N, C-alpha and C positions, 0 to 999 in steps of 0.2 A: 705946185706944178702949173705951168702956163699950158693953155690950149683950150679946146673947146669943152665947155661944161656939158655934161651929159647926166641923164637920169633914166630910170627905168621903172615901169609899173608892172606887177605881175600878179597872178592868182595863185601862184605856188612858190612859196619861199623855198621849199625843199629843192625844187628844180633849178632855181636861179641864184640861190646863195653861193653855191660853188663858183660861180663866174666872178663874184666879188665886185658888183657894180659899185661905182663911187657914191651914187646916190640911189635910193630906191624906195618905192611904196609897195606895199602888198595888200592885197584884199582877199576876202573869202568868196569871191565871185566865181561864177562858172568859167570854165576853160571857153574861150571865144567871146567872153563878156569882160575882158580885163578892165576896161574903163566904165563899166556899168551896164545894168540890164538894158536890152532893146526898148526903145521908145521912153526910157527914163532920163530925160535930159538933165534933170536936177542932180541925180546921182552920178551921171557922167561928168557933169561939170565940177562936183565936189572932188571926184578922184583926180580929174585932170589938173585942177587948180592946186590941190595938195601936192601932187607930183611936181609941177613946174615950179612951186614955192621953193622946193629943194635946191633949185638952181642958184638961188641967191646966197647959198651958204657954201663955205669951203668944204672940200670933199678930203678925205672919205667921211661919211656919215654912217651912223648905225642905221640899219633899215627901219622904215616907219611902217608900223602896222595900222592900216585904216579901219575903221569900224563899218566896213561896207561888206555886205553879205548877199548871197542870191535869196530870193523869197522862198519861203517853205511850201 
């Protein structure tokens, strides 16, 4: 399919899976910190780079679960 490539990152696979995004990454981060914890630039960069990397692949893709989680 031609068009604009899109991707999604989310903290909740359960809420966003029904929308069937063409490319998606999921984390176990808190709501409101989808791209990473506040002031954690390294984590934010990892999540953003992993999500944007999906744009180079043909869609649809299986969702990618990132090993990023909120601190305990």
